[in-house]
N, C-alpha and C positions, 0 to 999 in steps of 0.2 A: 505495498500501498502506499503510496507517494504520499509526502509530505505537507498539508494544508494547511496555510497561513487562515489565522480564525481573523474576519476586518470588522465583526457587530457583535463584538465581545461582552460584557456582562457592562464594562466602562462606556459602549456604544449610549445601551439600553437606558443609564442612569441620566444620560443627558437629554437621549430625545423626549421634543413636546409635542402633544398630540395639537394637529391642528385645530383650531376656529371649529363648531358644530358646523354651522352654515356655507361653510369652506370645504367642510365632508360632505356635505349636502350636495354641493356644487348650486349656492343659492346667491353665495355674498363673494363677490370681489375684493377683496379686505386691501390691495392695492393700490386698488384704482378709488374707493370709501374714501382711503386712507386720507388722497391729494382732495378731492372735491371737500372733505371734515376741514380740514387743517383749516385752521384758523388765527390769526396771530394774534397777540398777545397784546398790540399798543391797542387792537380795536375795544377794549376792553370788553369784555365779552358775548360781544355783539352778536346776534346769532348770521348764521354763513346761509342761507337757500338753497333748494333746492330742486327743482323742477322735477317730481321723477315718472315716467314713460315708462306704464305695464302693458301690454297685451294679452290677453287670455285667448280661449278658444272662439271666445265672442264676444270680447269688446275688448275698447282701450280702456283703461285707467286712467288721469293724472293726478300728480299733488302736487304743493309747495309745501317740502319737509324743510325742518332742521332738526339737528341732533344736541342732544346733550347728554350727561356724565350715565345718566338712570336710564336712555333711548331715545328715538326718535321721537319727534311732534309733528303733526300733520295742521298746518293752520291752512288751509286750503283745500278742494277736492272736487273731479268735475268726473265723473264714466260718458263714456257716448250714450248708452243708455238711454239720457236721457235728452239727446236728439231727435226721441220720437215726436216731443213736445214742439220741440220746433219746427217738426214737416218729415222730418227724414224717417222714413219707414222701416227700414231695413237695410243691413251691409253698414251693419258698425264697425267693424274693425278695417272698414281700409282705409285709401289715404285720405279723403277726402273728408271721412268720420275722423281719424285722427288732428286733422286738419282744424274739425269744430269742433273738437273736444280741447284742444290747446288753443283754441282762442275763447270758449267759454272758463278756462280755469282762470286765463289771464283780466278777462271781465269781471269775474267773479271776487278774483285777491286784488285790484286795486279798486273796486264800488269799497272791498273792506272796509280798505284801509284809507278808503279816503281821497284818492289819485286816479282818479274816475275819469274826473273832467279835468285834470293837467294835460294826462297824459291819455288820451282818447284813444291812439295808433293810426293804422291806416286808412283811411278814403275810402280809397279803391281796391279793393282783389285785385293786382292785376300778377301778381307770383315775378314781383323784381325785387332785389334787395334791399332791405330794410332796417335799418339799426334808429330806435329810436332816441338813443345816446345822440346821436349825431343833431337833434335839434338840441335848439338853444331855447330850455325852460328854466324858471328862477329855480323850482326842486329838481333832486337826481331821479331817478327811475326804479321801479324798484326791479333791483337783479338776483334774477336766480342761474342758478350751473345745474344743466343737463344731466339728467340722473337715466341713463339707459340701462344698468341695470346687467345682465348676460348676453343682452341683444346683440347682434352681429349690424357694424355699423357702416355698414357697405353702402356705397352713393342711391338716393332711393330710397334708404330703410323710412318705413313709417314712423318710427321714431321721429326723426327729422319734419315730418309732418307735424305732429305736437308743437315742435320748437317752434317753425316758421308761426303755425296759427297761434303763439304765446307773442311769438315776437312783433306781429302784425296790431296782434290787441293790446299794445301799449305794454310790454314788460322787456327788462334787459336784458334778454340771452347770449351771452358772448358766440357769435359760432360765425363762421363764413358760409359762400350759396357752392364753396365747392362740395358740399352734403345731398345737395339738392339737384332731382330728374333735371334734365336741360342742361348739364357742367359739360363741359369737353374739354377734356387738357389738352395742353400745348402738344402738340407736334411736334415742335423744336425745341431743348434745350434751351434756355430765358423766355421765353416767349410768350405773351399774357397768356393764361389758359380763356375759353368762352361763355358765356352762359345765355343760358335760350331761357327769357323769362318765360315770352309765350308757354313753352312744353312743363316746364310749373305750375303753370294756370290752369292750364288743361287737367295737370291732376290734382290742382285744388278742387276743382269743381267736378268733377267723377268724370270726364267725357272719356277715359280709357274705358270706362264701364259703360256710359252709356253707348257707344261704338261696335261692343261685343254681345249688349243688352240689341240695337238693333240688325245687326247680322245672323244672328240665333231668331230670333223672328221672324226672318224671313226665311233662313233654309233648313230652324228645323223649330216650328212651335212649338211639338209639345216639347223637347228639353227645355225652350223657352219659357214654358208655362210652369217647368218642373222646377228649373231653377231660378228665376224670379218670381217665384208665389207669392210672396209677401209686399213688395216690388207692388205687384199685380192690383195684391188685394187693396193696397194702399193708394192704387190711382194713381201708377208712377210706371212712365215709360221708357225707352231709351229719349228719342225725342224733348219732357220735359226732366229730365232729370239732372243737370248743369242747369236750370232755374230754381228748383229743390231747393242744392242747395245756395242757392245765390241767395237765395227767402230767407235760411237758416241763422246767416251770419246774418242780418239787419236782425234777427229777430234774438238772436243773443248781444252784440249789441245793446239791443231796448232796452231788453230787462233780463240778465245774468242771475240772476238768482234764484235757489234753491228753493222747490216746493217738495215737503216731503209728503209722501201720501198717508192719503188717510188709513187710522190705522183701521183694525179688523176687526168688528164688534161678535162674539160668539158666544151664546149661554148655553153653555149641560145640562143635563134633564138626564136625572135619574128614573128607569123604570125596571123595577127587581136588580135583574144582572144585568140590563142593557142601557147604553146612556144612548140619546141624542139629541144630536149636535148639527147643527145645520141643516135639517133633511137628512142627515147621515145617521146608522144605527149601528153602531161597534159595542162587544162585548166586553164591560169590566164586572168582576165579579167582588162580589164585597167584602171587606176582611172580616175575620171571624174572630170572635173572641179564644181568652184561652179554653173559656169550659165548655164552649162551641167545637173547639178542636177535637181534643179531649174525647168529649163524646163520641164523632166520630171516628176515633181510632176505634174505640170500644164498639161501634157497631159492623165496622169493618172486618173485626174479631169476631162478633159474632156469626157475619155472611158466613163467615170461613168455615170456621168449626159445626156450621148447620151444615154446609154443603159435605164436610167430611164426614159426616154423622150419617147423610144421604148415599152416600158413595158404603159406605160401610154397608150398610143394610142392604142395600143391592147385592152385595157380593155374596 
């Protein structure tokens, strides 16, 4: 047997430190988080805000957060599920919906701070490069750093749609147009990159979805009805889809307040072991007392003894 060198010895395992729980689970990139959260001591404990953008299988969620020693604190929150009240019936996680959600969180946050009058954002959405900090104002704009989590930051990603919506809504979110659809890398070294604002504007208004809807409606109506059933139910077709988003942008700017749903009132009525609630009946047995439980056991023993006697007499 050859000589084997022990590399991971007892001293190694004594020094070994287990990674953080969310790092082991693959949920948090602590290297990126440390850079976003770290604040200069000369700022006298002022919060460093983050625009947190997350996508689920059905919706887009935007939050304004800041970090404390005992955990993060949420200042404002907006979800793409709220877009239904602004006239967007479906497609709550595409690029256009993410832009609307970013616009909603910006207007809601600024209204909470009383800055919505000073920083109205962009007047007409055309997809051009816009930075609120370039405007001359007496007050400084509200600043937040984009937090994408573990999402891939490729050119034209949906997380940058939420960023663009927040920037157009009047928030100062440091960014570059290199991340948006329509960006063209320079052909030669040292040349200036290109940016097609119209291509980005088409994405913001969902033109790529409307073109696919129109094509599918002509070529395969059955597939069109199956894929865009919620749009059809909401009375939206490929031609009217950009107007839907345009009206949604105007409605968000007019009133970005959150309206909670009315709580559901339900009353349970018991009838023996059955409970009736909102017209539905389900069984929930009543709790027996100790005396009743003991009596039930005695009854089971007596029944078992009677069966045994009956079987013995038959034999």
